[in-house]
N, C-alpha and C positions, 0 to 999 in steps of 0.2 A: 544726778537723775538716774532712775532705774526704769527704762522702757518708756514707750510712748503710749499715753492713754487718750483715747478719743472720748470727748465729753458728751457726744450726742449721736447715738445710733438708735435704731428702732427694730423691735421684733414684732412680726405679725402674730396676732392671735389666731389660732386655728378655729375651725367651725364650732367645736364643742368645748372650747377652753372654759367658758363661763359656766356651762351646765355641769362640766366635770368637776369644777372646783368651788362652786357656790354652796352656801349652806343648803342642806337637803330640803328644808322647809320653804326655801325660796326658789327652788328650781324652776317653777313656772314663771319667774321673773327674769330668768337668765337671758342675756343677749345671745344672739346667734347670727350666723351668716346663711342666708336663704337665697336660692336661685329662683328667678322668675321664668315665665314661659318663653322669653326671648334669649335666655342664657345669661342674663346679667345677675350678678351676685350682690345682695343687699345686706348691710348691717341692719339687723332688725331687733325690735323689742316687742314681743308679743306680735300683734298684727300690724304694728307701726314700722314702716320703713324709715330708718334714721338717715341713711346715706348710702350712696352707691359705693360698693367695694371695688377697688382697682389694684392691679399689680403695677407698682411704680418701677421706673427704671431711672437710676441717677442721671441727671442731665437732660431728661426728656419730658419736661412738663407738658409740651404740646400734645403728647400721646394721651395724657389724662383728659385734656380738653376734647380731643377727637372722640374718645370713648364716651364721654358724657353727652356730646352732641349726637352721637349715633343713638343713644338711648332716648334722647328727647324726640328724635325723628321717628322713633318706632322701628328702627332697624335692628336686626339680630346682633348680639354681641360679637365683637371681632375676635374674641378668644375665650377659651374656657378657663375660668379662674384657677381651678386646681391644677390644670396642666401647665399654666403659665407661671405659677408661683414657684420660684426656686426654693430648694430645701434650706438654703442658708438664710432665707428671709424669716423663717419661723423656728428652726431647729437649733437649740443652743450649741450642740456639738459641731454642727455644720458652720455656724457663725464663727466659732473659734478658728476653724480652718480658713474661713474667709479673712479673718484678721491677719493670718500669715500672708495671704495673697496681697493684702493692702499694706503690709509692712508695719502693722500695729501690734503692740503687746497686750493691751487691754482696751475695753470699751464699756462705756456707760450705755445701757440699753433701756429706752423708754418704750411704752406700748405704742402700737400703731393705731388701731381703732379706738383705743382708750382716749385719744385726742378729740374724738368726735361726739361723745355722748353725755358728758357730765351735765351740761345745762339742760339737755332734753329730758333727763331723768330727775332733775332737781325737784320737781313737784311731788315725787314719791321717795322720801328719804330712805325708807327701808330697802327699796329696790336699788337706789343709788349705792348705798353702803354695801349691799350684798354683792353687787357686780364689781365694785372696787375690791371687796374682800376676795372674790374669786381670782382676780388678776394678782392680788398680793400673795395668795397661796402659790400661784404659779411661779412667782418671783423666787420663792424658795427652791423650786426645782431648777430654775435657771442658774442659781448660785451653784447648786450641786453639779449640774451638767456643763457648766462653763469652765470647769477646771481652774478656778481662781482668776480667770481672765475676763469674765463678764460681770458687770455690776448692774443688776436690774433695778429699775426705779419703780417703787410702789406708787399707788394712787390713793390719795387720802382727801378727806374733807374735815374741816374743823367744826362742822355743824352739829356733830354728835360727840361731845367730849369723852364720854365713857367708852364708846366704840373706838374712837381714835386712840385712846390710851391702851386699850386691849390690842389693837392692831400694831402699835409701836412695839409692844412687848413681844408679839409674835414675830415681827420683822427682825427684831434684834436677835431672837433665838435662831432665825433662819439665815442670819448673816447678810440681810438686806440693809444697806446703809444710806439709801437715798429715797426720797418720796416726793412725788409731784403734788403740789397744792395750788389752788387758784390764787392769783394775785388780785384779790377782790374782797369786798366786804362780806362778812359772814352773817347772814340773816340781819342785815342792817347795822352790824357792829364792825368797826375797823379792825384790822388785824392786831393793832396795838391795844385793843380794849383790855382793861385789867382782868376780865374774866378769862382771857386767853393766856395769861401768864403761866398758869399751871400746864398748859399744853406746850408752850415753848420750853418749859423746864423738862417736860417729858421727852421732847425731841432730843434735847441735850443729854439727858440721863440715859436714854436708850441708844445713843450714838447714831441717830438717823437724821440726815440733813434735809430740810425742806428745799424744794427746787421749784422755781417758776418756769414754765414751758408753754409755748404756744399751744392752745387747745380751745375747745368750745366750752368756755366757762363763763360765769356771770360777768357782764360787761362793766367797764369803768365809764366809757362814754355813754351818754344817753341813747337809748335804743331808737329814738326818733331819727338819729343819723343813719341808721341801717336801712338803706333803700334797695338792697340786693334782692333779686328773686329768691323764692324759698328754696330752690334746688341748687343754690350757689354753695360750693364747698368752703370757700374762704371769702368773707366780706371784704369789699374794697378798702373801706376806712380801717378795718381791723388789720389789714396787711400794711397799709401806709404808716399807721400809728401803733404797730405791734410792740414798740418799746414803751408806750405810755403806761399800760397796766403794771409791769414790774417796777417802773420808775415811781409810780404813785405808791405802790405797796411798800417798797423798801424805804421810801421817804417817810411814810407813816411810821414804820418801825424804828426809824432813826430819830425823828424829831419828837416823838412821843416817849422816847427813852427805852423802848423794848430792847434794842441791841445793847444799850448801856447796862440794863438790868440783867441781861443774859450774855455775858461776854463770850461764853462758849458756843453760842448759837452761830452757825454758819448758814448762808443763803446762797443758792446757786441760781443763776439766770441763764437759761439755755434756749437757743434758737429764737431769741427775741431781739436780735441784732446787738451791736456793741458800739457803733459809731457815735451814739448819743452820749456815751459816758463822760468824755472830757468836758463838754459844755454843761452837762447835768451837774457835775461836781462843782463847777464854778457857781452855777445857779443855786445849788444846795446851800453852800456856805453864804453866798450873797443874800439869798432870801432869808436865811436864818438871822444874819446880822441885822438886816433892815427891819424885819418884824420885831425882833427883840428890842431894838432901839425905839422903834415907833410905839410899840405897845407897853414899853417900860418893864417888861419881864419876858423871860423865855417861855416857850411852851412846856418844856420840861428841863430839869437841871442836867446839863451834860458837862462832863469833865473834859471831853475832847471836842474838837471841831466836828461838825456833822460829817464832813467828807472823810475824816479819819475813821469813823465807824464803818463807813462803806469800804474803805481800803482794808480795814482789819478783818471784816467779816463777810464780805460779798465777793463772789467770783463770777465772771461773765464769759460765756462762750463767744468766740469771735471767728467768723468765717475768714478764709484766706483773703477774699477780695476786699474785706474791710481793713486790711493791712494792720494786723494787730501790733506789729513792731512800732509803727507810727503812733498808734493809740497809746501804747505803753509808755512811750517817751513823754506823753502829755499827762497821763493819768496814774502811772505806776504799773507794777507787774500784777495785773488783776485778771488777765485773760486766759482762756482755755481753747485749745484746738478742738475742732469738731468737723465731722464729715456729713452728718444727717443721713448717713447710709441706712436703707436703700431708697430714700425719698427722692423724688424727681428734682427737687431744688438742691439736692446734695451731690456728693461726689464719691466715686469709687477709688479715687487717686489723691487722697488728702495730702500726703507728704510731698508729692510733686507740686500740688497747688500752692502749698505754703512756701515751698522753695522758690517758686516763681515770684512770690510776694516778698521774698527776702528773709524768711524765717526758717531756720534749720534746727532740728532737735538738739544738736550739740551746742548751739548758741543761745537757746531759749528754753531752759529747763522749766521755768514757770509755765509757759504756754503749753508745752507738750507733756508735762507730768505733774509738777509740784502743785499747781493751783487746783487741778482736779483731785489730786491726792489729799489736799487740804479739806475738801468737801467730804471725801470718803472716810477720813479719820484714820486713826491708828489701826 
């Protein structure tokens, strides 16, 4: 093992990131952060407020709830966004310094506000891809400013194949090796649809690994089950069943032969829990065996057991409290250490947390380095 790699951190987008990096002819569609008359900052798209922006602190989710409740009650904001936001939350060089404080060598960095708007912009595909492209251009700057220690995650959709292939080419040139995609159907087509085979080949050829991450993306569960008020940041059922979308998506890719056809394709599953993996692998093989026998034929010809494709090509982030050493004993060496820094459900002391759970870097090379490195590629 060479150093500890954190598989899940986040970089905040600054107020003008999208406008500064978007295609010039789409600048009027750029996302932005706008203050209201009470001092609250909003992620906005044109005149539409998408969500309340807040400065998170690892381990203090209650502060986010208080901030949102103050806004609902019409009280002035309890802090000024720009004054409360630490430099390490958004500046790549400062984040590298923060890695030293945390005892980490490298980190995968996802967007912050990029987790909140994909579904809201889905009705305007040009605006959606333009804002994704703006973040993706910024990722190239993160590679340059991260001194080889930050691995930014691009933001992509499979809905526009020509755009996706052009983005992958640009990401490869910039040294960006990971990209977040939705674990969901693509305009009514499953991820395994034959029309998408050229896209999976493009991911492999360009050395960019698709990653599933918790985000506001097209749902897998029927939206009739979403009974949350409109200003809820995270839906209740979405939080309880956050593992279902990636499980459905990766199952689709396995049982319909996509992973078999593209053995070089790797899939990352990040911040979507990991405790489900052992039982899922049992159900994956069991369901495959039963339906193949009952139906008299397999859904697709597979040379390996379905679970073997998962073990060969999928890696899953596992928080310390999920006890990844215990999970690995049941499922194999599939898991990746993560902090979710600086989000409130995350931690600023990941190594200490994993040590308390019985996992140490010297004893778990896969957890702390090798499995993340497998997604990053050579």
